[in-house]
N, C-alpha and C positions, 0 to 999 in steps of 0.2 A: 504493501499499501506506499501511496506517495506521502511525503513528508506534510503536514498541516503546517507548520513554521512557515512556510514561504508565502503561503496561499491564504492565510487567514489574513482577512479583513480588506485583502484587495480587491477593487470593482474590476470584473472581467467583463465585456462586451463581448457576445458569442454571435455571431450572425450563422443565420440556419442552425438556433437551437431546436427547432421542433423536427428536425430530419434525424434519421437513424445513428449517424455519430454527434450530432449536436446534443442529443438528448442525455446519450450515455455520458459527455463530456460534461454536459450541465449537473447533473446529478452527481457526476465525483468532483466536481471543484463547490459544489455548496457542502457537500460532505466533508470537504475540509475547510470550510468557513470563510469561503470567498463571496463578496457579493457579486451574485452572476446577475448580469443582464442580458435578456436574448431578444435578438431582434431578426424577425423571419416571418413569412407568410405561414398562414394556418398548414398543419400536416395536408398531405393531397391525397392520402390514402384514408380509408374509413377507420384503420386502427392504426394507431400510433403508439411506440416506447414515448413520448412526451405525454399522452393522455393516459395512459395505462399506468405510469409512475408518478401521475399528480405531478408534474413537474411546474405547473404554473403556481402552485401553492408553496414551492421553495425559491422563486426569483423571481423578477421584474421580467414583464412577457410584454413584450410590444410585438403588434402585429404590423409589420414594415416590409416593404419590397426594398433591396439593395440597388434597382434600380429608380429610385426615388432620392436623388440626391439630395435635396432638401430635408427630407425625413430622416435621412441617415445624419444628417449632419444636427439636427435638432435633437439626435439622441445620444449622439458624442458631446455634443455641449452639456446637455442636462444633465446626464450621470457620469460626467469625466471618466471614463475608464483609463486606469493605469495599463493595463491590457487589453488588446482587441484580438480575438483571433477568427478569422473570416473563413466559416465554414459554406455559406451560403451558396447553393451552385444548383443549375439545372444538371442532374447525375446520370442521366441515362442515355446511353448510345443510340438506341432505338428511338426514343423521344428526340435528340438530337436531330435525325433523319427527317422526322417528321416535322418540326418547328425549328430550322436552324436558326431563325431570325430571334426568338425567344431565349436559345442556347446561347448564343452571341452576346445578347442583350446583358443577360445573368451573368454568365462565368467573365465575359470580358468588361462591358463597362459597370457592372455591378462591381468588380474588383478596382476598377477606378475610382470609382465612387466614395469605396470605403477608403482608399488611400488618400483621396483628396479632402474627404471630410477631416482625417487625423491631419493633414497638413494644414488646415485651415484653422482648426479648433485647437491645435497644438498642446491636447491631452493627453494621449498615450504616450507611454514609455518604450513600448513594443507595438508592432503589428505582425502577426504572424499568418500570413497568406495559405491555406489548405489547397491544393492541388491536386495531382493525381500521377500515379505510374505512367499513364496514357498521355502527359505530357510530351513525351519525347519523341524526334521523327524518327520513325522505325529504321532502323538499320538494315543492311544487307543480310550481315551475319546475324540471326536472332538469337542464337545459342547464348549473344555477349550480354551480359548483364548491364543495365543502363548506369553510367555514372552521371554525379551531379553537372559535371562539364558540358557533355554532351548535349547537341543541339536541340532546341526544340520544335516542336512540329505537330503531326498528326496527321492520318488519313481520313477522317470521318469529322463531323463538325463536331462532336463532343472534345474529342483529343485535340485538335484543334484549337477549341476555346481554351482548354487549359493550358497549352503551348503558351496562347496568347496572354492567358493571365499571368504567366510567368513571366513572360516578356514586360509585361506592362509593370509587375511587382521590382523587376529589376532598374527599369528606366526610372521609376519613382525615387528607388534608393540613393541611386546614382546623380540624380539630378536635384534631389528636394533634400534628402535626409542622409548624405554622404558624413555627416558630424556624427550620425548613429543617436539623431534625437528628431523623431522614435527611431528605434532599432528594427530594421525590416526584415524580415526572414520568409522563406517560403518553405514549406513541407510537401512530399511527395510520396503518396503511399495507396496502395489499391488492393483490389480483392479483400477488403475488409469484411469479415463475417462475423455474426453475433446473434443474440436475442433480440426482438424488436425492429428487425428490418422487414418491412412490409411491402416493401416497391416491386411493382412488376418487371417481369424479364431479368430476373436477376436469380441466380441459381439456387440458393439457399433459401428465400422466401417462395420460388416456385416446387422446390423439395417438400417444403412444411405444407405447402397447399396441397399437394398431391396425397400425401399421406394421412391428411384430414379427409379430403374428399374423393379419396380413393379413384383418382385419376393418372392419365399418364402425362409424364413431363417430356415436352419435345427440346431436345438439346443438340443446337446446333453444329457444335464442333468438340464432339468429347475426348478428341485428343490433345486438345488445348492448356497447354502449362501456365499457371500462373501463382504469383506470389502469395497463397492462403495465408490470414494471418487476423487471429482473434481481435475483436477490437479495442480492447484494453490494450493490446501492446502498442500500437501506433500512437493511440491518444495518451500513453504514456511518453512515447518518443517525444510527441508534441509538448509535454508541459515539461520535461526536461530540457529541449532546446529553450521554452521560454526562460525558465531559471537562467541558464547560462547567458541567455542575451541580455538578463538583467543585469548579472555579474560584468560582463564583458562585451558590451554589443559591438566592439570594434571586430572581436574575433569572431564571432557566432552569426553574425548577420550573412545573409546567403540562400543558398539552395541546399535543401536535406534530403537526402532518402532514408526511408523508413520501409525496413521488412525483413523477412527470414534471412537468415546468415548461414549461408554453406549448408541447406538442407536440401535433400534429395528431391526431385522435381515430383510434382504431383499434377495428374492430369484432371480435367472435369471429370471425366468417366470414373477414376478412382474414387474422387470425392462423392459423386453419387452412390457407389455402392458402400462406400462405408456407412455414408449417412442413412442409409437403408438399413444397414445390419445393426445401428446405433437404434433407429426407430424401433426396430423390432418387427417390422413385417416387410413385405415386400416391397418396395415403392418403384414403379416401374417408370423406366423412361426409355425412350426410342429417338434415334437420329434424324432429324430435319433438316438439313442444309438451309441456307437463308444465301442466297446467291446476292442480293442487295445489301447485306450485311458483310462489309470488310472488315475481318477480324485477323490478329496476328496468331500463328500457332504457337508463339512461344514470346511470352514476356518476363524480364526477370529484373529486378533493380539490383544494384549493386550498393548493400547498406553499409560497407565498412567504415566510411568517413565516421559516421553517428557512431559507431561502436569504439571506434579508437579517440577521438575527439570531443564527443561530449561526458564522457563515455553512455551509451546506453546498448543495451544488447536486449533485443524481445525475448520473453521468458517462456511462452508457448511453441511448442512444435504444432505443424498441422492437423497430426491427429487429436491432441489436447484440445486446439479450437474448434475441430468438430464436435468434440463431445462435449465442450461447455456450450456451444452454441444448440445442440441438439436437448442437452438438458434446459437450457429455456425455455423452447417452446414447449417441450413435456409439460413442465411447470404452470405455464400461461395455459396449455390446454386443460390441466387441471384444474383451473381456478386460483392459482397463487396468487400472493400480492406482489405484482410484477415491480414493486419500488423495492421492495423488500430484498426480492431475489436478486436484483439487479445489482444493489447495493453490496449482497455478498458476493457475489461473483466479482465485483472491483476488488472488495476487500481480500479474497483469496487468491484470486489470480493477478490482481493489477500489479505492474513492476514497478520498482521504488526506485526515486530519483537520488537518493543519497546513501 
């Protein structure tokens, strides 16, 4: 579990706090004594961890759109956060094909608005922009893990928008925040799994839906390899990075990868079979290729910089991440208190920063 000494009484503005990762982070920081201010649209799905964990009782909950610069500025000035963690995003690849304009508006201009509001208000001491492992330009050799200095890019609108967000963050850091006030960093992680993710067209939510509805899951690319990680690991990485930025902004500003370290590759098919075994019944899946969806066969991050310099090392293996994820959904199906159970997982599985 993270130490409360650093976070206690600090005001933290989290954009996207009603989303999957944002809800986990909001609960975690609230438990450490931080004053958490959330700025986000309402959850899109009928179910959300934000609602299941009753997070509006624990934090300041602002219904706002990061595309609305005046609204972002008002929140920044009124609450004067010392730390801003920008997580709000249009986070679905398929949706980016359906609505590229909204994807770029949210992921690119939303990032511009957060950084511009920080510049105008001069409130935050730290701004951490969360992007994605898909921000990198695909390389010819897919087996090579991306390092922080690799070119930004992306084939589809979602990936491209995340690459653009990285470029925006870098430009603001060098143009306006070169003195480190505030300290600006970005964090890149992907294929984050855990309880409370109800988004469509994502592997784990689709498998959990199949388990409860006795239906077959359509899998586009069962041979694809991804850097699977339980939600507490990248969040602990982000929190560790914030603490290091507070201590030494000049050293730790910049881009950081967070992901598994030197773990054997795990395919989508292996994840499906393991989740089925953990659930205890035969979750059926079938291969249904989608030629309109461009997907890389292998996507891997090199997270050794974070392990070496922060230092931060993920705590859970892929199998442990899958076990914890299935445990969460089983508890939810059984009618458990999901604030209590999510907090139990944070306490038992969350990495330490000290």
